[in-house]
N, C-alpha and C positions, 0 to 999 in steps of 0.2 A: 631851478637848475643851477644858478650861481651859488646859492647857499649850499647845495650839495657838493659842488666842486670845492668851495672854501672849506667845508668840513673835512673832505678827503685830504686836501692839502695840509690842513692843520694837523690832522691825525698822522700824516706821513712825517711831518717835521718832528712831532713828538716821539714817534717811533725811532727815527734816525738819531735824534739827540740822546735818546735813552740807550740805544745799542751801540752807537758810534760817538762816544763823548770825545772831547778834545784832550790831547796829551799835554804834559807839563812843558815839554820843549817845543811845542807847536804854537805858532801865533794864532790869534783869533781869526784873522783873515783866512789863513790856510784851513783852519777847522771849518769855517763857514763854507769855503769853496768845496771842501771835501764833502760836507753834508749836503750842500746844494746838488752836487753831482749825483749822490745817492738818491736824493729825492727825485731828481729829474729822471734817473733810470727807473725808479719805481713808478713814476707817472707814465713813462713810456710803456712799461709792461702792462699797466692797467688799461691804458688807451688801446694797446695792441690787442689784448685778449678780450676786451669788452666788445670789440667789433666782430668776434667770431659767433656764428649762429648755429653751428653744427655740434657744439660741445654739449655733452650730457652732464647735467649737474648731479654728480654722484659724490657726495661728501665722504662716503665710506671708502670709495676707491682712492680718493686723495689722501685720506688718513692712512690707508695701507701703504701708499708710496712714501709718505713722511716717516712712518715707522720703519720701513725697509731701509731708508737712508740713515735713520738714527742707529739701527742695529749694525749697519755696515761700518759706520765711523766711530762707534763706541764699543769697547770690549764687553760691556755688560748690557743687560736689557732693562736696567733701571729707568733710563731715559725714555725708552719706548713705552714702558708701563705707565710712567708719569704722563706721557703724551696721551695715552689711551684714556686715562682718567679725565684729563682736561678736555679731550675731544668729546667724551660722553657728556660732560657738563655743558659744553658749547652746543651740542645738538639738542639738549633739553631746554635751552633758552628759547623763549617765545618772542623776545623783543627783536632779536636779530633775524633778518629775512634773507641775508646773503651769506649764509654759513659756508656754502660751497666756495664763494668768492674769497672769504677769509682764509680758508685752508689753501686755496690755490695761490693766493698772494704770499702766504708764509712759505709755501714750497718754492716759489720763485725767488724769494729773498734769502733762502738758505744758501750757505757757503760751506766749503770744506772746512773741517775743524783745524785749529791751530796746531802746528807741530810741537810747540812747547808753550808753557805758560809765560805770559809777558811778551810774547812775540807780537810785533806790531801788525795791524790789520793788513792783509794782502791787498795789493792793488787790484782794482776792479778790472775786468777784461775790457778791452777797447770796445767802443760802441760798434754795433753791427751796422753793416751797410744795408741799404734798403732790400737788396736781393737776398742777403744772408738772413735779414730779419724776416722776410717773407717765407723763406724756406724753413727757418726755425719755427715760425708761427704755424706753418703747414704740418710739420712733424708733430708739434704739440696738439694740434687739432685732431690729427689722426689717432693719437694716443687716447684721447677722451671722446672720440666719436662713438656712436651707438654700434658701429661695426667692430669696435675694439682695435687692438694693435694688429697691424699686418707686418710689422718688422720687429725683431727682437731689440730691446734697448741696449745701449752701450754699457758694458760691464766696466765700471770705473775701478781703477787701481790707485794706490797712493801715488804712483808716478804720473799717471794720466789725470788725476783729479786736480792737481795744482795748476792754476792759471790756464785751464782748458777753455778754449774759445769754441763757441757753437758755430763752426763753419762747415762747409761741405767737405773740406779736405779731411778734418778729424773724423767725421762720420764715415767717410770712405775707408779710412785706415782701420777704424776700430769696429764699426757697426757691421751688421749682417744684412745683406740684400736678399730680396726674394729670389727663388730658384730660377724663375723665368728670366729675370733681369741678369742674373749671373750667367745663364746660358747664352743670352743675347750678347753679353760683353765678350764672351769667349768664342763667339761665332757659331754656337750650336743653336740653331733656330728650328723649333718644331714645325712640322708640316703635316697636317694643318696646325696653325698656331693655336695657342690657348684661347685667344680672343675668338677665333672661329669656332672652336669647340664649345666655348661658353655661349656663343650666340645660338647654337642649336641645342644646348642642354635642356631648356624648358620642354622642347618637343620630345626629347629622349626620355625625360623623367615622366612624361605623360603617356609613354608607350607609342609615340608617333615616329614614323620614319623621317629622316632628314638626309641631306646630301652628305654630310660628314659621317653620321652614325645611322645607317639604314637597318631596318628589320627585314628579315627574310619573308618573302611573300607566300611561300608554300605552307599549306595547312599543317604539315608535319613539323615544320621548323618555324612556326609563327612566333615562338618565344625565344628566338635566337637573334642576337644583336651582333652586327659586323663592325669591327674596329679597324681603323686605318693601319696598315702594316708598317708605316714609316715612323710611328711614334716610339719614343724611348720607353723602357720598361717602367720607370717611375710613373709616367703619365698613363701607361696602360693599366698599372695597378690602381690608380685613382679612378679610371674609367670603369674598371671591373667593379669597384665599390659603388660607383654611381649607377651602374647597370642593374644592380640588384633591386633597388626600389622601382626602377622602370619596368623590369620584367614582372615583379610582383604586382605592380599596379595593373599591368596589362591583363594578367591572368585573373585578378580579382574583379576587374571591370567586366571581363567576359562572363564571370560567374554571376555578377549582379544583373547583367543584361539578359542572361538566359532565363527562359520562361518554362519551368517545370513544376508549377505549383501543385499539379496533381500528385506528384511523387513526394515533394517536400512539405506540402501543406502550409497552413498559416504560420506556424513557427518558423519554417524554412523561409517563407516570404519575409518575416520579421528579421531574420538573420541577414537576408539580402539588403533590407532597408538599413539595418545598423551598419553593415559594411559600406553601403553606399554613402551614408552620412560621414563615416570616417574617411572615405575616399574624397569627399568634397572638401574636407579639411586639408587633406593632402594637396588637392588642386589649388586651394588658396595659398598654401605654403609655396608651391611652385610658382604661382602668380607673383607673390612677393619677391621671390628669387629672380624671376624674369624682370621685374621692375628694377632691381639692383643691377642686373646685367646690362639692361638697356641704358641706364644712367651712366654706367662705366664706359660703355661703347660710345655714347654721346660725348662724354668727357674726352675720350681718346680722339674722337674726330675733331674736337676743338683744338687739339695740339697737346693736351696733357698726356702724361705717361699712363698707359693702361695698367702697368704694374703697380702704380701708386693708388689705384682706385679701391683696393681692398677686396675685390672680387676675384677669386681664384678657384680652380677645380678642387683644391683641398678644402677651401672654406665652404664650398658647396657641399662637399661630402660631410663636413662637420654639421652644417645646418640641417641636412637631411638624415642625420644619424638616428634621432629619436623617431622620425617618421618611418625610417626603414625598419626599426624594431617593431613598430605597430603593424606595418605591412607584412612582416615576417610572421608575426603572431596571428594575424587574420588568415594568412595562407595556411598555417597549421590547423587553425580551427576549421576552415573549409575542408581541408583534406580529411580530418578525423570525423567530420559530420557527414561525409559522403554516404548516402544510402540510409541515413537516419532521419527520423522525424519525431515531432512531439516531445514526449518526456525524455526519450533517449538523446535527442539533440541537445536539450537543455542540460541534461546530466553531463554530456561531454564538455560543454562550455563551462559548466560549474566546476568541473575538475580543475580547469586552469585557475579559477578564482580561489579555490579552497586548498588545493594540493601543491601549488607552485610557491616557491620561496621568493621569487623576484617581485618586489613591490610594484614595479611597472606592469608586469604581466597580470598581477592580481587586480590592480586598479582598472586596467584596460578590459579585462574579462568582466568585471563588475559592471562597467559602463555598457558593454555589449549585452549583458544579461538583462539589464533594465529595459532594453528595447525588445529583446527576443522573447521575454516571458509575458509580454502584454497579451497576446492571444490566449496563452495558457490561463492566465488569471481571469480573462473575460469568460472563458469556458467554465472555470471554477466558480465564478460569481453566478452565472446562470444556473449552474447545477445545484449549488447549496442554498440559493435563495428562491428559485423558481421550480426546481425539479425538472428542468428541461435540458437536454443534451444538445448543445450547439457545436457539433464537431463534424463538419462536412468531410474531412479528410482522415478521420479515424486516428487522431493524434492524442486524445485524452486517455487516461487510464481507466475510463469507463467506456465500455463498448455496448452497442445496442444490437439486439438480434434483428436481422432483416425480416420483414413480414412473411416472406416465403420460406424462410429457413425452418427446418424441422429436425429435431434430434440434437443438433449441435449448433453452437454459435460461438464464433471466435475460438474454435478449437476446444471448447468446453462441452463435454457431453452432458446431456440432460439427465437429471436425477430421476429415478422411478417415482412416478406420481407427483412430480413437482408441478406447482402452479405456475403457468406461464407469466402471469402478471408480475409476480414478485421474484421468483427464482430463475426465470428464464428470459425475461425481457432485457435485463441489463446484467453485464458480467464485469468482474474486476480483472483488469489486465495488468499484472504486476510488472511486466517488462517496460511499460510506459510510465511508471512512477518516477518522476525526476528526483534527483538526489537532494534538491532543495527542501523536500519534505520527506518524512519517514514513511515507511509502509503502513505502520499502525495508524498514523495520521491520515494517510490516503484511504484506508479502509473506513475510517470514521466519516470522511467526506463522501465516500461511495454510499454509505448507509443513509446519510442525510438526504442526498438527492433522490435515492430510491424511495425513501419514505415519503418525500414531498410528491413525487410522481404517483405513488400509490394513493396518497390522500386525495390528490386531484382527480385521478381517473377511476379509481376503484371505489373510493369512499364517497365520491360525489361532493367533495368539499372544495370546489374550485374557487369560491369566493374567499374562503379563509386563506388559501394559498396566495391569492392575489393581494389581499390586505397584508399578509405577513411579508410578502416580497417588497411591497411599497414602504413598509415601516422599518424594515431591518436591512434592506439592501445597502451595502457599502462598497466603495471602490477598493479593490485589492491590488496591491503592487508589490514588486520584488524589493526585498531589503527589510521590510517591517515584519519580521517573523513573529515577534511577541503579539502584535496587534492581530495578525492573521490567526494565530492559535486561539486568541481570546474570542474572535468572531466565530471561528469554527465551533468552539466549545459551546458558545451561547446558542448558535443555530442547532447544534446537536441536541442540547437539552430541550429546547422549545419544540423541535420537531418530534422527538421521541415521546415527549409528554402528551402532545396532541394526538399522536397516532394510537397510543395505548388507551387514552380516554375514549377515542372513537370505537376501538375494538371492544372495550369492556362495557361502555355505557350505551352507545348507539346500536351496536351490532350484537351485543349480549354474548360475547365469545365464551366467557366463563360459565354462563348458564347452559350454553350448548354442550360444553365439555361435561358438565354435571349430568345433563340429560342423557348423553351417550353412555355414561357410566351406569346410570340407573336402568336404562332400558336394554342396551346391547350387552352390557357386562353383568347383567342380572343383579344389579344393586338394589332394585325395588322388588324385594322378595315376595310380598303379598300379590303384586301384579303378575309376576311370573308364575306363581302357583295357581292362581285363578285362571290365567290364560291357558296353562297346560291342562288343567282339569276340564275346561270348556271345549278345548280342541281335541281331546283324547279320542273321542269317538270318530270325529271326522278324519283325523290323521291316521287312524288305523286302516282306512280304506285305501285302495290303489290311488296313486298320484293323479292318474288321468281322469279320475272321477271328481276331483276337487274343483271348486270354483272360487275365484278370488273374492267375490262379494260376500261369500259365506265366511271366509277367513277374516275379512275386514269387520264384519258384524260381530264376530267373536272377540276381535281385538277391542272394539268399542265397549263391548260388555265387560271385558276384563278391566278396562280403564275406569268405567263407572262404578265397578264393584270393589275397587281398591283405592288406596291413598293416592294413586296416580292422578285421580280426578282433580286434585288440588294443585297440580303443576300448572305452569304458564300455558295458556291455550295455544300460543304460538309454537311452543315446544311439542305439545301433543299433536298439533296439526302436521308436524313434520314426520311423525311416526306412522309407518305403514307396514302392512303385512303383504308379502308376495311369495311367489314360488320360484325356485331355481329351475334350471333346465331339466326337463323330464327325461328319464331313461326307462327302458323297458323293465318291468318288474319292481319298480320302486313304489314305496308307500308314501303317504303324506308326511310322515316324520322325516323322510330323507330330503324333501324338497321345500319344506316350510322354512321361512326365515323372516326376520324383522329388518326393516330398513329405516334409517334416520336421514332425511334429506338435509343437506347443508348447502347453502348458497353463498355467493360472493358477498363480502370479502372474507367471510369466515373460512372459506375453502382454502385460503392461504395457509392456515394452521392445520385444519382438518382436510388434508388433500384427498384426492381420489385414491391414492395409494393408502392413506390412512383409513379411509372408509372401507377399503377392502380388508385391511387388517382387523378393523372392528367386526366386520362381517365374519371373518374367519374365526375370531375368538367367540362370537356369539354362537355360531354353528357348533363349535366344539363344546361349549358350556350347555347348549340346548340338548345335545346328544347325551351328555352326562345327566342332565336333569331328566331326560326321558328314561334313562336306565334307572335312575333313582325312583322315578314314579312307577315304573314297571315292577321293580323289586319291592317297593312298598305295597303295591296292590297284591303282589304274590304273597308277601308275608301276612298281610291283613287277611287274605282269603284262607291261608293255611291255619292261622291262629283261630279264625272264626270256625273253620271246619273242624278244628281239633276238639271243640266243645260240642260238636253235633255229629256230623256225618262220619268224620274220620275216627271218632271214638268207636263206632260200631264195627269198623273193619281194622281195628288196631292189631288184631291177631294176624291179619293178612298182609298189611303194608305198614305196620307200625315202625319197624326198623328203617324202612325206606324214608319215611317222613322225618324221623330223627336226623338222619344223615342230610336230607334235603334242607331242613331248617338250619342246620349248622353251616352248610355251604351258602345258603342265602344270607345268613347273618355275616358270614365272611365277606361276601360280595357287597353287602350294605356297608360294612365297615370300610371296605376299600373305596367305595364311591363317596362316602361321607368325608373320609380323610382327603381324598383327591379334591373334592369341592372346597373343603376348608382351606387347603393349601393354595388353590388358585384364587379363591375369592378374598382371602384375608392376607395370607403371607405374600402374595404376588400383587394382586390388584390394589388392595388397600395401602400396602406399603409404597407401591409405585405412585399412587394418587397423592399420598402425603408428600413425596418428593416433588411431584409436579406442582402442588400448591406452594411449596417453599420456593420454587424457582419463579413462578409467575407472579408472586406477590412482592418481589423485591422492588425497592423504590426506583432503581435505575434500570429496570428491565426494558428491553427493546423487542421489536417484533421478531427479529432473528433469534433472540433468546427464547421467546414463546414457541417459535417453530422448533428450535433445537430441544427444548424441554419436552414438548409434546411428542416429538420423534423418539426421544429417549424413553418416554413413558410407554409408548407402544412397543418399543424394542424390548424393554424389560418384561412386559406382559407376555409377549410371544416367545421370548427366550426362556424365561423362568417358568412360563406356563406350558412348557413342553411342546410348543407349536413350531419352534424353529431350531431345535437342538438335535444333533445327530448322536445316536447312542454310541459313544466312543469311550474308550478307557484311556485316560490321560491324553496322550498325543497319538495313540494308535487305535485302530478300530478292533472290534472283537474278532477273534479268529473263527467265530462260529459261522455256520452256513447262512444265517439270516442277518449278517452284519450290515447289510444295506438299509435295514429298517431304521426309521427315526423313532423318537419317542411317541410322536403323534400316531404313527402307524401301529406301534405296539399297543397304545391305549385304545385305538379303534378296534383292534383284534380282541382285546380284553372286554370291551363293551359289547361286541358282537357275541362273545362267549356268554356273557351275563344274560343277554336277551335270549340266546338259545337255551340256556339253562332255565330261564324263566318259562319258556315254552314247554320245556321238558317237564318242569314241575306242574305246569297246567295240565299236561298230559297225565301225569301221575294223579293229579286231583280228579281228572275226569275218570280215570280208571277206578279210583277209589269210590267215586259217586256211582259208577256203573255197578261195582261190586256190591255197594250198599243197596242199590235198587234191586239187584237180583236177589239178594238175601231178603229184602222186604217182600218181594213178590212170592218167594218160596214160603216165607212164614205165613203170609196171608192165605196161600193155597192150602197149607197144612191146617190152618185154623178153620177154613171153610169145610174141608172134608171131615174134620173132627166133629164139627157141629152137625154134619149130616150123618154121623155115626159110622163113618168109614175110617180106614187107616189114613193117617196124614200123608204118608208116602208109600209107594210100592216099588217093587223091583223095576218096573218099566219106567217109572218117573226118574228113579235114580240112575238108571242106565242112560236114559235120554239126556239128563243133566250132565252126566260125566262126558258124554260124547259130544254134546253141542256147545257147551259153554266153558267148561273147565279147561279143556285143551287150548282153546283160543285165548282165554284169560291168562293162563300161565305163560303163554308165548308173548302176549302183549306186555305183561309185567316184566318178563325177562328182558325184552327189548328196551323198555323204559329204564330198568336198572342199569343195563349196559350203557345206554346213552348218558344217563346222569353221571355214571362213574367216569366215562370218557371225557365229558365236558368239564367235570371237576378236575381231572388230571391235567387237561389242557390249560385250564385256568391257573392252576397252581404252577405249572411249568412256565407259563407266561409271566406270572407275578415274580417268580424267582429270577427269571431272566431280566425283568425290568429293575428289580432291586439291585441285581449285580451291576447293571449299567449305571444306575444312579450313584452307586457307591464309588464309582471311578470318576465322577464328574468333578471338575475343579471348582464349580460354583457351590458355595456352602448351602444355598437355599435348595438346590436340587438334591444334595445329600440329605438335607432335612426331610424332604419328602420320603426318602427311603426309611428314615427313622420313624416317621408317622405311620407308614404302612406296615411296619413290622417292629413296633415298639417293644413287644414282649417276646421277640424271637420266635414268632409263630411258624416261620418258614425255616426249619433247621437245615434243609438242604443248602440253602444259600450260605449259612454260617459254616457248615462243614466245608464247603468249597473255599470259603475265605481262609479257614484254618489250614487247609491243604496248600493254598497259595502262599501263605506265610512260611510254612515249613519248606516249601520248594524255593524260597527266596525270591519269588517273583513279585512280591509286593513292596512298594517303596514310594517315597515322595507323596504326591497328592493321592495316589491310589491307596496307600496305606492308611492315610487319614480317612479316606472314604470308607474303607472297611471298618474302621472304628465307629463311624457313624451308623453303620448297619447294626451294631449291637447295642 
């Protein structure tokens, strides 16, 4: 300790000798006395300030004071810049430990600058009395206390800077006193006093009533604070500013204490928790303020001046300014989040963090979001890693259909034929998607969880989902967007790959689609031909005489007799023959159908609605095949008979058979072109598109469903099963404009069957005529052998009266029927071609070209030319007309 004092004393002597050397006209004894006086003064200063315990060691603050003094007394800033450089070097030194003391010592030793060069050193101010020294010491301590200055410093001027003594009189003349002290000096005392107001301020800031500042007790005015009417306006203004955090805290505390978790949900509870945490910080601030107020009151009770304690209403307002901004922001958040929950609530808070320009607001909102989004990210983690929806208050953007709901769920109507497991169990709620993620990102998340849930419950892969969850589950939190996107992408790829592998390998989805194409879309030609041939005799009978076991036996016979026997046995076991609902007068052809049974989880792709569409296409193609089979049988019979029976009656019905063969050939051409169009131009082209979509490397189950739906839609639309016979955007003005293409084709097929029956009648008539002639020839031969005349007048008269009249009438009826059926058929075909020519779909117009590639139906083309001349053809309709030729 002695060594330290000696070093300090030696250093002081060196400094004084350096800065205060002796003059030429001054004796050595005077120089020593003057230097000793300065050293003694420096030692007194060091001793005085080394005893202060409340000083804050802030070298930067002291450096700023020295620079201000240098700028004040020097015309340029060179000295201040040089001091800044020296201060930086001083602070970077590691040897010195009392850097703040060095700067404080230099500040105390500084004197006003000389008025002119060569002027002798000014005399030091007289030594301070103990009272003055204590007051000066107190002022200096207040200037460097952690509370800061509570009184403005004296503004020195050249007149007041010379020989200024630090006594109370000079401070009173030049300095500025606190407002409360000035009011007390002039006799204006507040009632209640500032001390009384400060004593109740902690209660007021916490929203509690006090004697000085009470809150109203009525529920309607519970957020109203009463102020004393005797206070002056400046104090009232300060209390107004201090009342704002008090009222905000009271309302926010009521919000935190309210219990409406059923309406706000988990995210709303997190918001209350975040606000409660911020309010606890505010309470701690009020506690620190209360401790300062109590210390000041205790000091005043000991006899010290309360105004010198540094605690005032204005200082309280300054200390609570940042807290007030936070309370104000929380109040705005609560107000805007009223009635919201889940993603909407998060989006509202995120708007403060992303759209606001104030850094304080952005940082505060980010801090609140970190707490508020925890329930959301917990639900997100369960959904993308386990496929389970942990959302008791319906806050997530994925909603689950209640077990008792039917038809709709969360306002989303059920699609026709949709499978409940995949398309109806969970729904995407776009309004609950928070703005912290994009909607496309949210849809990917929705697909991940739905796929995991489907793998667990529909595919029976619960063990795989559990192992996947344990190995890949990661904690998700707000702020790490890049990591979140990486985790979601990884989970998306893994889940989709596993799901497609299960659907393709374990459940044979693609093989089922191929089997449907072969059996229900008539892709297996030899099987369909053999089935129709074996069933022809049975299906010609009335429908009520058929038995299902007979149909099943014929189906198995067709499978064993065709290449279908080499298909997967599981696929063949799913194929079954059954009958539709019976109606009076129907035959077996009208009620027979094939059925392919699809089970879960394949029914997610081939839904119940899709199975109905397959059945609809099969029934239509089966009817076309039936007509083709009937016309082929009729043609084969007529051509066989032309070389035998029909040749003998050619003079009687030869012309009729020529016309009938031409019409049958026309019908066969129509049926063949229709079959070619549907089987190749429609089904095969759509199948190729389906294969291209389902073999993509990044295909998802939704992609498979969408591709299969588009596949069926193309078949039914382009296959004339779901298209209205319209011209452009307007329907035909004809009387039967309500008919669809399917109805028109059914009428055409009926006409073909009726014509086939009429041709069979003509064939029967021809056979009967041939038989009659054979009998007559045999009778003539027998009589001739007996030596009689082959015929006589009685026989000829009897033949003329009994047979020829009936035969001529029957033939006349047959000719009229054949002619009428042919005319109806031609009219129907012309009408169909006209409607096809006006279709916007190029494939449908192509069918018109195939049916009339050589302009066999001139009536249609004459009508087209007449429309062109009338100017009624244009746009797509004109192009359709060109297809007709």
